[in-house]
N, C-alpha and C positions, 0 to 999 in steps of 0.2 A: 547735673543731668543736662545732655545736649538737646535742647530743644528744636534744633534745626535738623538733627539726624531723622532720616527717614525711617518710618515704622517697619518692622519686618513684613514681607509681604507671606500670605499665606499661603502653603503648600497648595500646588494645583495639581490635578489630576494630569498624567502625560496625556499629550492629544492622541487619540487613536487612530491607527493607519488602516487602510483596507483589508490588510493581512489580519487585524484583530478581529473584524467583522466576519472574515471568513473562516476563522479558525473556531469562533465561537459557533458558527452556523454549521460547521461540520460536526462540532459536538452534539449540537441539537438534533442534526441529520441522523446521526448514529443512535442516540439515545431515545428520540421519540418520533422518527420518520420524518418525511417531507412537510407534514402539516404541521410540525413543531417549529419550523423555521420561519417565523414571522417577524416582522421589524420590531413591533412593540415587545414581544417577548426578549428577542436579542437585546434591544437597548436597555431594558431591566435588568438582564444578566451582567450588562457591561457596566450599568448604573451611568447612562449617559441619556440624553433626550433622544428622540427620534430623529430630530434634526440632524444630530451628528452623522447618521446614515448617509443622508443625502450629500455630503462633503465627498463621499468616494463611490456612491453608485446613484444612478438616477431612479431606477426601480428594483423591486424585488426580483425581476427575473433577470436583472443584470448579476445579481448576487448569486442566485441559482446556476448562471452560468459560469461564474467564477468557481463555484464549487465543483461542478464537472471538470473544469479545466484543472483545479486542484487534486482531484482524484486521479485523473488522468496522469498527472505529473508525478503523484506518488506511485500508483499502483502498475501503470505499464511502464513507464520508464524505467523504473529500478528494476524490474525483469529485463528489459533490452539491455540496459547498461551491464547488469551483471554478467551477461554471456556473449558481450560484443567483442571482447578482445581478450579472451581466454587461451592459452597455446594447447590445452588438452582436452579431449573429452571429459575424462575423470574430474579435471578442475572445475569446467563448467557446469556438469551437472551437481558438483558440492556447491557451487555458489549458488545456483539455484534453489537447492534445498535450504541454505543459508538465509536467503532472501524471504523465502517463505515461513521460516521459524522464527525470524526476527521481526516482530510486529513494529519496531520503529523503522522498518524498512518498507515491509509489504504489509497494509493495514486490512485486514481480512474484515473486521467491522464495519470499516468504510465501505467496503466492496460490497458486502452484504446489504448495506443501507441502500447504496445505489441500485442494486439489483432490485429491491422492494420497491424503489420508486419508480424504477423504469416499468414494473407492472402494470402502473396506472397511467403512464406517460409515454405515447408512442414514438415522439421523437426522440426521447432518450433511450428507449429501447433500441433504437437504430443506432445510435451511440454506443452503446454498450456492445452490440453485436460487432461493431467495427472494431471495440477495444480487444475484446475476446480473438478476434481474427487477427490483430496486429500482434497479441502476445503467442499466438500459436505459431504464426508465421515467424517471429523472431526465433522461437525455439527451433522451428524446422529448419531454417537457415543455419543454425548453430548445428544441427546434426549433418546437415549437407556438407558444411565445411569441415566436419571429420569423418567422412568418407561414406555417410549412408547414402543411397539412391532417393530421388526426389521424393518417390511415393511413400518409401520405407520413412523416411525423414518427417514427413508429414503425419503419417500414422501415429508414430511415436512421441511425435509433439502433443498431438489430440490426447494422447492416452496419460502422458505425464502432467499435462495442464489440466484436463478435466478431472482426473483424478484428484489433485489438490484442492480445485475449486468444489469439488463434491464433499472433499472432507470437511472444508469449511462451513459448507450449506447445511450439513446434517451436523453439526455442531458437536463433532466428536471430540472427545477431550481423554485424551490418553493419561492414563493414572501411572504408566511406567515412568521409571525415573530416567533422567538424560542418558545415563550410562547404557540403560536396559534398550531406549530407542536406538541409542547409536550402533547397538549391536546387530539391528537389522540393516545396516547401511549397506553391506556387500550384496544382501538379498534384494533389496530396493533398486539398487544399481543395475543389478543382473538383469532384474525383470524390465525396467525401464529402457535400456540400452541392448540386452542381449549379450553384453559382454561383461568380462570380469574387471574390477576396479584395480588400480595400481595399488598394491599392499602399502607403499611407502606414502603415497599421497593421501589414501584413507587414514593411515595413522596419524600423520600430520594434522589432518582434520578433526579428526577425534581428540587429539591432544589440544587444539585450539578451543575446540566447542568446551569441552571438559575444564579447561583453565578459564575461559570466560565466565562459566557456570559459577565458579567458585568465587568470582569477585564480587 
């Protein structure tokens, strides 16, 4: 036995970063509302002391500001990016649909939690209005790039965006299969754009979604 050998060091929990606190705070916000986002409760969930929090944030308000920034990055930026550089109207609308049905991209539960919080926070309600406006403006600009007059582009952007947000707010849960919902694609496209979708682009999109659904 080598008495000079160092004893094995006990395993240590990896040091938490600010992102860990933000992620668990987002989960608490979604599951329990803004009142659930408390430093002590978050520390308990992460199995660390409150002191760990203060390595990354000076106050709870700093954490709340980080949550708002993360929500903005996840749920506004993903919409803007999806339609910022698409060659056709058809592909852009389908990319928008893809964002909204993929909850790893657009998070409707987080959006709903922010909206519930904003009902009791005047400053956040103003931020929320600005984000809704930014999303609609991005969609309107997309319509303009593809030949729509300014006023029509704005109205169509409002219709498509507010329809989807209302869908989330009402908690509508479609029982239809993916294939059945995809059968509405041409009708949705025509309703939102006033134009017929390119059959080849539509078929490619259907095949992609059905293929991913089988994974």
